[in-house]
C-alpha positions, 0 to 999 in steps of 0.5 A: 081060179086057174081053171077059170082063167084058162076058160076065160082065155079060151073064150077070148080066143074064140071070140077073136079078141086075142088078135090085137093083144098078140099084135101089140105083144109082137110089136112091143115086147118081142122086139125088146126081148130080141134086142136084149138077146142080141145085145147079150150075144154081141156082148158075149162075142165081144168079150170072147174076142177081147179075150182072144186078142189078149191071148194073141198079145201074150203069145206075141210077147212070148214069141218076141222074147223067144226070138230075142233069146234065139238071136242072142244065142246065135250071135254068141255062137257065131264065132264058134261056128265059123271057127269049127267050119274052118277047122272042118275044112282044113281037116279035110285037106289031103296032103300029098304023101299023107304028110303029118300036120300040126294045127295052129291058130294065128295069134298075131299079124304083122303086115307093114309096107314091105314084109308079111308075117303072121305068128302062130301059137305052136313051136318047136315043142310041137315038132315045128322047124324053120322052112316047113310049109303052112297051109290054110283051107287047102292052100299054101300060105307060107313057110316057117321062118322063126321058130321058138319053143311055143310060137313060130312066125310064118313068112307069107307067100305075099312077102317080097322075100318069099321064094319056093320051088314050084311046078306047073302040074299040067306041063311039068314045068319047074320054076321059082315061086316069088311073092309080090306085095300087092300084086299076087305071086309070080313063077320065074325061071320057067324054061322057054321050051315048055308051054305053060298057059293060063288056068294051069295048076301050080303046086310045090315041087318038093325040090329042096327044103322041108316042103313036100311036093303037091301042095296047092299054090294057085293057078296061072293067070297070065304068061310073060314071054320075052324073046331072046331070054332064057326063061319065061315067067307067069303070074299066079292067082291064089285064093289065099287072103292074109286078112282072113287067116285064122287057122293054119296046118303046118306040114311036118312031112311024111 
């Protein structure tokens, strides 16, 4: 039977009768099959794209959670990092004469309309004494005024009652550093025969008391010269900011 069917197809093909049948097949069956094949391919691609989109959404959600966790950890560590940076900066301070230092944290700030004090968490048990210098980030911030066993008060350089012997390192001129609430610092009692100028570096002179020489105070900003007077004075600019004071180093001396 199969041989007969094959022979019949051969005869039909020889007589040319398969042409119309082929044309019908090509214009009816083939487009349908092709369309179904394309539809299947398109559906497969769509499903694949959908799966890809779902994977991307899952990845985005995971990254969002990870970013939120990271922000939380960074926020929690911000205070610690800032404190560590302050301590590292201050530990790099080189005090003249290799003076010994005691680190302390500011635990209370007492600024009123006139006086300027802070309280630190170290006292006489740590070797602190009234009159010792307190530094922060390499800058003189004040001297100890009231020392208890476990705490001490620092009179800030901005206190109007603050006074300390100072020196212009560039000219060698000595003077008295005084606090001026709200208007920086002044260096008074500078001899008229000495030339001091803006930009000169001012440090502690080491004369009298427990404050060693060479501690940085600031720079001369302006010089006040008056005729027929014995002394001249200068305005001192200091980078010290009382409202940002967190840690100090008390200089114990050599």
